[in-house]
C-alpha positions as CSV (number, residue, x, y, z in Angstrom):
1,M,136.6,123.6,22.2
2,R,136.2,121.2,25.1
3,T,138.9,118.7,26.0
4,S,138.9,115.6,28.0
5,N,140.6,115.2,31.4
6,T,142.4,112.2,30.0
7,T,145.4,112.8,27.9
8,H,147.0,110.6,25.2
9,G,150.6,111.5,24.5
10,V,151.3,115.2,24.7
11,G,148.4,117.5,25.7
12,A,144.7,117.0,25.9
13,Y,142.5,115.8,23.1
14,T,139.1,117.1,22.0
15,M,136.0,115.2,22.7
16,P,133.8,115.2,19.6
17,V,130.1,114.8,18.8
18,V,129.8,111.8,16.5
19,A,127.1,112.2,13.9
20,A,126.4,108.8,12.3
21,V,125.0,109.2,8.8
22,D,123.9,107.2,5.9
23,R,122.9,108.3,2.4
24,S,119.2,108.7,3.3
25,E,117.3,112.0,3.8
26,R,117.5,111.4,7.6
27,A,121.2,112.5,7.5
28,E,120.1,116.1,7.3
29,S,118.3,116.1,10.6
30,V,121.1,114.2,12.3
31,L,123.7,116.6,11.1
32,K,121.7,119.7,12.0
33,R,121.2,118.4,15.5
34,A,124.8,117.3,15.9
35,S,126.0,120.6,14.7
36,V,123.9,122.5,17.3
37,L,125.2,120.1,20.1
38,A,128.8,120.6,19.0
39,D,128.4,124.4,18.8
40,D,126.6,124.7,22.1
41,A,129.2,122.6,24.0
42,D,132.2,123.9,21.9
43,L,133.1,120.4,20.7
44,D,134.4,119.1,17.4
45,L,131.9,117.5,15.0
46,H,132.8,114.1,13.4
47,V,130.6,113.0,10.6
48,V,130.8,109.2,10.4
49,H,129.7,107.0,7.6
50,V,130.2,103.2,7.8
51,G,130.6,101.1,4.6
52,K,130.0,97.4,4.6
53,S,133.1,95.2,4.2
54,M,133.2,91.9,2.3
55,V,133.0,88.9,4.5
56,P,133.9,85.5,3.1
57,H,130.9,83.2,3.1
58,Y,131.8,79.6,3.7
59,K,129.9,78.3,0.6
60,S,129.9,81.1,-2.0
61,G,133.1,83.1,-1.2
62,Y,132.4,86.8,-0.8
63,E,128.7,87.3,-0.3
64,T,127.4,90.9,-0.4
65,K,123.6,90.2,-0.2
66,G,122.9,93.2,-2.4
67,T,124.9,95.6,-0.2
68,E,127.4,97.9,-1.9
69,I,130.9,97.2,-0.6
70,I,132.6,100.5,0.4
71,S,136.2,101.1,1.4
72,K,137.1,103.3,4.3
73,Q,138.4,105.9,1.8
74,K,135.1,105.9,-0.1
75,A,133.1,106.0,3.2
76,T,135.2,109.0,4.2
77,G,134.3,110.7,0.9
78,I,130.6,109.9,1.4
79,A,130.8,111.4,4.9
80,R,132.5,114.5,3.5
81,D,129.9,114.9,0.7
82,I,127.0,114.5,3.1
83,G,128.5,116.9,5.6
84,Q,129.2,119.5,2.9
85,D,125.7,119.2,1.4
86,V,124.0,119.8,4.8
87,L,126.4,121.9,6.8
88,G,128.0,124.0,4.0
89,G,130.9,125.9,5.6
90,T,130.6,124.5,9.1
91,E,133.8,122.8,10.2
92,F,133.7,119.0,10.7
93,Q,135.9,116.0,10.4
94,P,134.6,113.4,7.9
95,V,135.3,109.8,9.0
96,G,134.9,106.6,7.0
97,L,134.7,103.3,8.7
98,Q,134.2,99.8,7.4
99,G,132.3,96.8,8.9
100,D,129.3,96.4,11.1
101,P,127.8,99.9,11.5
102,A,126.7,99.7,15.1
103,R,130.0,98.1,16.3
104,E,132.2,100.5,14.3
105,I,130.3,103.6,15.6
106,L,130.5,102.4,19.2
107,E,134.2,101.6,18.9
108,Y,134.9,104.9,17.2
109,A,133.0,106.9,19.9
110,A,134.9,105.0,22.7
111,E,138.3,105.5,21.0
112,H,137.6,109.3,20.6
113,D,135.8,109.7,24.0
114,A,132.8,111.2,22.2
115,E,130.5,113.4,24.2
116,Y,127.4,112.3,22.2
117,I,126.5,109.9,19.4
118,V,123.8,111.4,17.2
119,V,121.6,109.1,15.1
120,S,118.2,109.1,13.5
121,A,115.0,107.2,14.2
122,R,113.5,105.9,11.0
123,K,109.8,106.9,11.1
124,Q,106.8,106.8,13.4
125,S,104.4,103.9,13.8
126,P,100.7,104.4,13.1
127,L,100.4,105.1,16.9
128,G,103.0,107.9,16.7
129,Q,105.8,105.9,18.4
130,A,109.3,106.1,17.1
131,V,110.6,103.2,15.1
132,F,114.3,102.5,15.2
133,G,116.4,100.7,12.7
134,S,118.7,97.9,13.9
135,V,121.8,100.2,14.0
136,T,120.0,102.9,16.0
137,Q,118.5,100.3,18.3
138,S,121.9,98.7,18.9
139,L,123.5,102.0,19.6
140,L,120.8,103.0,22.1
141,L,121.1,99.7,23.9
142,N,124.8,99.3,24.0
143,A,126.5,102.7,24.1
144,D,128.3,103.8,27.2
145,R,127.6,107.5,26.5
146,P,124.6,109.6,25.6
147,V,122.9,108.7,22.3
148,V,120.7,111.4,20.8
149,S,118.0,110.0,18.5
150,V,116.7,112.6,16.1
151,P,113.2,112.3,14.6
152,P,113.5,112.1,10.8
153,D,111.2,115.1,10.2
154,S,113.1,117.5,12.5
155,A,115.3,119.0,9.8
């Protein structure tokens, strides 16, 4: 297990691979790639799912716009379920966050000094180019560490 040169409190801490997953079929390819990266570099694997939080709307109160509101506890359960479904007995830490997915993933990766953030591209365009969702695009453009974008059909 690799540790950072920076210490917080007593002893060194482990640098994880952060696998950002949702409930789509793309989670499988993300987790498989993240697991290989973690194993190859002897790092911990953190499976992260971000739930939307309710934000008061100035006119209508709490506006969800069709998005399910998920607590951190429920998001952690979703991360655990997805991880167990794909990884079986592989050791990982399920993490549930709440809020804007890109911002929360970037903050989590920075706080835990993640070695990599692993995400999925959505699909390919008719010309064969990768198409990224807004969260993946934001992570690719704003992360201060390597972001691995896994093709959805690489599971």
